[in-house]
C-alpha positions in Angstrom: 0.0 0.2 0.0 1.4 3.6 -0.9 1.4 6.0 2.2 -1.2 8.3 0.8 -4.8 9.2 1.6 -6.8 9.9 -1.5 -9.8 11.0 -0.2 -11.5 11.9 3.3 -15.1 11.2 3.3 -17.1 12.7 6.0 -20.7 11.5 7.1 -23.1 14.4 7.6 -26.7 14.8 8.3 -27.2 18.0 6.3 -25.3 17.8 3.0 -26.4 21.4 2.0 -25.4 23.0 5.5 -22.0 21.2 5.5 -21.3 21.9 1.7 -22.0 25.5 2.3 -19.7 25.5 5.6 -16.8 24.3 3.7 -17.3 25.9 0.6 -18.4 29.1 1.5 -17.4 29.4 5.2 -13.9 28.1 5.0 -13.4 28.9 1.3 -12.2 25.1 0.1 -12.3 25.0 -3.7 -15.6 23.0 -4.5 -15.4 20.3 -7.4 -18.5 20.6 -9.4 -19.9 17.6 -11.2 -23.2 16.1 -12.6 -25.3 13.7 -10.4 -24.9 12.1 -7.2 -25.8 13.3 -3.5 -22.2 14.0 -2.6 -19.8 17.2 -2.5 -16.0 17.2 -3.5 -13.3 19.6 -2.5 -10.0 19.7 -4.1 -7.3 19.7 -1.4 -3.6 19.6 -1.8 -2.5 16.4 -2.1 -6.3 14.9 -1.4 -9.7 15.2 -1.6 -12.7 16.0 0.9 -15.9 14.2 0.5 -19.2 15.2 2.2 -22.1 12.6 1.9 -25.2 11.9 3.5 -24.4 9.8 6.6 -27.0 7.4 6.4 -25.8 6.6 2.7 -22.3 6.2 3.7 -23.4 3.8 6.5 -25.6 2.0 3.9 -22.5 1.8 1.4 -20.3 0.3 4.1 -22.9 -2.1 5.4 -23.5 -0.5 8.8 -26.5 0.4 10.8 -26.6 4.0 11.3 -26.1 5.0 14.8 -27.7 8.0 16.6 -25.4 8.2 19.7 -23.1 11.1 18.4 -19.9 11.5 20.5 -16.3 11.6 19.6 -15.8 8.8 17.0 -12.0 8.6 17.9 -10.7 10.6 14.7 -9.9 14.3 14.3 -8.8 16.0 11.1 -6.1 18.5 11.2 -5.1 21.8 9.0 -1.2 22.8 9.4 -0.5 26.4 9.0 2.5 28.4 8.7 2.3 30.6 11.7 0.2 31.3 15.2 -1.6 34.1 13.5 -2.7 31.8 11.1 -4.0 29.3 13.7 -5.9 32.1 15.0 -7.2 33.4 11.9 -8.5 30.1 10.7 -10.2 29.0 14.0 -11.7 32.6 14.1 -12.8 32.0 10.5 -14.4 28.7 11.2 -16.4 29.9 14.2 -17.7 32.8 12.3 -18.9 30.3 9.7 -20.9 28.1 12.1 -18.0 26.0 13.8 -18.2 25.9 17.6 -14.7 26.5 19.3 -13.8 23.5 21.2 -10.3 24.5 22.3 -9.0 27.8 22.0 -5.4 27.9 20.7 -2.5 27.7 22.8 1.1 26.7 23.2 1.3 22.8 23.3 3.6 20.4 24.8 5.3 19.5 21.4 6.4 23.0 20.9 3.8 24.1 18.6 0.5 25.9 18.8 -2.9 24.4 18.3 -6.9 24.6 19.0 -9.8 22.6 17.9 -13.0 23.2 16.4 -15.9 21.3 15.8 -18.0 21.8 12.3 -21.6 22.2 12.0 -21.8 18.3 11.7 -19.8 17.4 14.7 -16.4 16.4 12.9 -13.3 17.7 15.0 -10.7 19.6 13.5 -7.2 20.6 14.8 -5.6 23.8 13.6 -1.9 23.6 14.3 1.2 25.7 13.6 4.2 23.4 14.0 7.4 25.1 14.0 9.6 22.0 13.0 7.5 21.9 9.8 8.1 24.2 6.8 4.6 25.2 5.0 6.3 28.2 3.0 
């Protein structure tokens, strides 16, 4: 297996709201195509897909759970500075996300915070001083 993730698919309850949040709110470039009940966003090195949660569960062969809660998965977005972390968190919140953990200096030497998108997926926004993103 090659060390690459091609697509990250988030199962969502409200496809229209989720598409608006990622497209208009966070400014991700949406890929338009004919047909299907799915939204795709082109990212650097991968794709983000939004698909109705019930349909995604059905595709996998699982029953849909209404438990909610923490799924054990977070998504991360690294940026080039602490001020960019703050800016992205602010943009997410002003677009409808819930701030979970305000950004702060962290034990490994970076700076990060978390938000939860309107569909309750957790995102970390981080600055890693050991990674060159310029």
